[in-house]
TITOR-854603 format. One record per residue (C-alpha): x, y, z. Coordinates in steps of 0.02 Angstrom, whole numbers, padded with zeros to 5 digits, always signed. Example, Ala and Ser with C-alpha at 12.3 -4.5 7.8 and 13.67 -1.06 7.14 Angstrom:
+00615-00225+00390+00684-00053+00357
END
This chain:
+11486-02524-00605+11509-02692-00626+11540-02768-00811+11377-02863-00803+11276-02695-00746+11355-02608-00895+11284-02750-01007+11129-02737-00935+11117-02540-00984+11167-02571-01144+11048-02705-01174+10912-02580-01118+10967-02450-01213+10971-02566-01373+10794-02618-01333+10723-02448-01315+10798-02391-01491+10730-02549-01586+10558-02519-01515+10579-02331-01583+10651-02361-01718+10499-02492-01752+10377-02360-01688+10442-02241-01812+10429-02347-01967+10244-02413-01926+10207-02222-01910+10285-02172-02074+10216-02335-02150+10042-02256-02088+10070-02096-02165+10131-02184-02338+09966-02282-02337+09861-02125-02305+09963-02045-02436+09923-02159-02578+09728-02200-02518+09683-02021-02525+09794-02003-02681+09714-02152-02766+09529-02097-02703+09551-01906-02735+09629-01909-02900+09467-01995-02990+09362-01871-02869+09451-01731-02932+09451-01774-03111+09262-01829-03110+09239-01624-03007+09345-01554-03141+09254-01626-03290+09068-01595-03211+09145-01404-03192+09193-01394-03371+09043-01482-03448+08923-01382-03327+08776-01478-03379+08654-01383-03278+08736-01198-03327+08750-01170-03147+08956-01127-03139+08932-00993-03293+09088-01097-03376+09109-01055-03560+08989-01145-03684+09088-01221-03839+08988-01285-03987+09024-01470-04014+09079-01499-03818+08962-01436-03688+08847-01327-03774+08671-01433-03775+08634-01455-03595+08499-01590-03628+08467-01585-03436+08450-01410-03401+08280-01377-03432+08232-01524-03323+08324-01426-03182+08253-01259-03190+08235-01240-03004+08426-01273-02982+08491-01175-03115+08373-01035-03106+08410-00999-02925+08589-00987-02956+08556-00865-03104+08469-00766-02985+08620-00747-02852+08746-00715-03014+08629-00586-03130+08511-00509-02975+08402-00438-03113+08294-00306-03087+08146-00362-03207+08074-00540-03182+07962-00623-03267+07877-00757-03169+07763-00906-03179+07760-01069-03258+07816-01167-03400+07694-01070-03496+07780-00897-03449+07940-01005-03470+07929-01044-03664+07832-00895-03685+07897-00742-03629+08042-00666-03687+08149-00553-03606+08230-00469-03737+08062-00411-03805+08084-00228-03860+07971-00167-03705+08131-00223-03611+08255-00133-03720+08324+00009-03613+08303-00113-03450+08476-00166-03376+08430-00342-03332+08291-00446-03366+08266-00631-03333+08133-00766-03342+08113-00862-03173+07951-00956-03224+07983-01152-03173+07903-01294-03235+07735-01353-03162+07744-01268-02999+07596-01239-02855+07566-01042-02833+07699-01078-02655+07846-01119-02766+07802-00991-02878+07817-00856-02721+07982-00926-02646+08075-00885-02834+08009-00721-02810+08058-00691-02643+08221-00756-02689+08251-00627-02812+08181-00484-02700+08327-00553-02566+08483-00556-02713+08401-00380-02789+08311-00264-02663+08290-00141-02796+08177-00255-02899+08073-00142-03003+07948-00247-03092+07869-00416-03103+07771-00488-03240+07663-00626-03168+07576-00778-03281+07474-00861-03178+07367-01021-03217+07223-01113-03117+07319-01276-03082+07436-01167-02976+07300-01169-02842+07264-01356-02843+07291-01421-02656+07327-01584-02729+07480-01517-02828+07626-01540-02713+07806-01456-02716+07904-01547-02865+08051-01663-02807+08172-01541-02854+08103-01412-02758+08236-01374-02619+08177-01224-02488+08378-01225-02410+08435-01144-02595+08323-01007-02583+08339-00824-02512+08534-00859-02515+08664-00749-02593+08779-00886-02619+08783-01061-02687+08741-01184-02561+08851-01321-02523+08741-01474-02559+08716-01415-02725+08907-01379-02767+08943-01559-02715+08808-01633-02800+08838-01534-02963+09027-01576-02960+09044-01742-02875+08888-01836-02903+08924-01975-03023+08747-01965-03082+08806-01776-03146+08963-01866-03229+08836-01963-03326+08728-01816-03381+08902-01725-03412+08948-01877-03535+08777-01858-03626+08783-01683-03641+08965-01708-03720+08892-01842-03839+08729-01726-03869+08835-01570-03924+08937-01661-04057+08785-01731-04112+08703-01548-04147+08844-01450-04166+08751-01294-04238+08635-01247-04116+08617-01095-04021+08738-01129-03881+08663-00976-03762+08491-01059-03750+08409-01013-03583+08534-00900-03544+08388-00780-03468+08302-00907-03405+08181-00914-03584+08158-01067-03656+08040-01113-03788+08007-01254-03868+08133-01297-04032+08019-01427-04091+07845-01344-04103+07873-01362-04293+07905-01530-04316+07728-01604-04365+07684-01681-04199+07576-01520-04131+07411-01626-04130+07494-01789-04046+07561-01659-03909+07394-01583-03883+07331-01769-03835+07467-01796-03712+07445-01617-03633+07268-01630-03611+07270-01831-03532+07415-01741-03416+07265-01607-03364+07156-01741-03321+07283-01863-03222+07353-01713-03108+07207-01624-03090+07034-01724-03116+06995-01715-02937+07063-01536-02915+07023-01445-02749+07054-01261-02722+07189-01218-02606+07158-01084-02465+07369-01105-02413+07412-01068-02621+07272-00920-02628+07350-00844-02475+07526-00872-02563+07452-00762-02693+07399-00626-02564+07573-00633-02480+07660-00579-02631+07527-00441-02699+07566-00364-02499+07774-00375-02524+07755-00302-02707+07657-00162-02620+07791-00141-02459+07943-00156-02598+07863-00042-02732+07900-00173-02837+07770-00150-02992+07667-00310-03019+07580-00346-03166+07480-00507-03157+07382-00605-03317+07320-00764-03346+07387-00871-03455+07316-00902-03651+07301-01084-03641+07198-01145-03779+07016-01181-03776+07030-01352-03754+07121-01329-03580+06969-01236-03519+06853-01380-03595+06957-01493-03470+06929-01358-03338+06726-01371-03362+06747-01574-03386+06817-01597-03212+06662-01494-03151+06777-01361-03102+06711-01204-03220+06615-01113-03058+06757-01121-02945+06858-01058-03096+06754-00907-03120+06751-00895-02931+06958-00886-02939+06962-00736-03063+06839-00658-02947+06947-00672-02795+07100-00595-02892+07010-00467-02948+06982-00424-02776+07172-00401-02735+07238-00336-02913+07187-00286-03071+07234-00428-03188+07243-00467-03383+07147-00596-03430+07207-00705-03580+07119-00857-03537+06980-00826-03648+06880-00896-03818+06982-00792-03942+07055-00775-04099+07233-00833-04043+07137-00982-03905+07032-01045-04036+07169-01104-04153+07104-01261-04245+07218-01415-04192+07339-01460-04318+07503-01566-04345+07585-01392-04355+07501-01245-04267+07554-01037-04250+07508-01018-04087+07531-01160-03998+07655-01292-03943+07532-01408-03867+07355-01361-03772+07438-01282-03634+07587-01197-03704+07594-01043-03813+07742-00998-03959+07836-00852-03917+07747-00748-04043+07593-00746-03940+07689-00715-03796+07746-00571-03879+07578-00511-03900+07527-00526-03723+07690-00390-03672+07625-00281-03798+07458-00279-03735+07523-00276-03541+07641-00128-03598+07521-00044-03723+07653-00079-03855+07614-00082-04055+07434-00111-03993+07386-00118-04185+07492-00302-04193+07372-00359-04055+07191-00455-04108+07060-00337-04019+06986-00510-03927+07148-00535-03865+07169-00488-03684+07054-00403-03559+07102-00292-03414+06963-00384-03271+06932-00273-03120+06805-00281-02988+06687-00169-03111+06679-00273-03265+06711-00448-03200+06537-00511-03192+06496-00446-03380+06672-00521-03432+06628-00694-03368+06457-00693-03449+06556-00648-03605+06647-00798-03594+06517-00922-03578+06445-00840-03713+06586-00879-03832+06613-01051-03761+06444-01089-03825+06471-01025-03992+06653-01123-04001+06581-01284-03944+06451-01259-04100+06605-01224-04215+06732-01362-04146+06617-01492-04108+06778-01627-04143+06882-01535-04008+06760-01550-03889+06736-01742-03917+06918-01766-03906+06940-01676-03744+06787-01799-03682+06856-01970-03773+07043-01927-03680+06951-01910-03514+06838-02050-03524+06997-02160-03579+07077-02126-03432+06940-02162-03308+06931-02325-03407+07088-02373-03375+07084-02298-03208+06934-02424-03162+07032-02577-03269+07182-02571-03154
END
């Protein structure tokens, strides 16, 4: 080989080496860039996730509650469809108390009738239609095949065809035996959750003496019941009923959901105890003023065709308590206090019956339903004669709401 040939060969090898070295440098540059980029991105993300996990503002990770740090979970109540689905997976209760916020605020799983039971949980949720109620009970059955008993509080409004699923309802999280990925990601890495975690921490620092176990068994009574504003809450609650249910339409679909639930319990040997919640007499008056009293009565007739039902939604010594700034029985015209919830459980389970007002709670069946409905009509006339101011209050709220709609 000539000198010229050797030179050309050397130059070619040199160029190849330089090109290879350049590619290697670029490769390492990309690796370093990616490492730094993902490092800068992941550190804040992981920090947010760790902070949200520690504070646990929805109480779904079962992290410890520390007084003054994360015990006051101010957004837990409004996220009951999330945390209760998670609790069912974790706790797997053998007895559940189901229904609406009336049951959620009123029935205590630690009532003495459950003293010797292994696990009792209040699965009631805010403002559900009956489809939502059925699905949450099915979620409980899926996670606890040995479910023994259900105490179910039902309400007329649950069967309103115009009451859709709440925005926080998620079909995907039900009948699962583990926390679904989308809920996990939102609860850990969402900036909205981060903001709620921060507010939870602030609230915990401002109220360090409150019970840090509030709601751990699903029972969440109103903690402002004695603030002297019960009469104001009555007005707001009556207004809300007319806002949501002024054009009530009975839903055959939601009725079918109830029938399916009764059948589910029969097939799985689950004892089902059903009661109609004792809303205040002004709530019954709201039903009457929306021209749905006959529908209300027919609903009760349909119920007893399927199962005996404890009816507390009558005019009795509990539901006719006079409206006042502070009341013994009610938080507002829809929600009863836990002391009334205790009486409900006493009646249903035949416990310390001497403490129960004689007129509170009637077991209705196909045999006594007509007599019972006639008695309620008679009691309503007597209540109306004795409480004209409360009748007037309900009528005025309805009229004001209708006038405000016309003016828009």
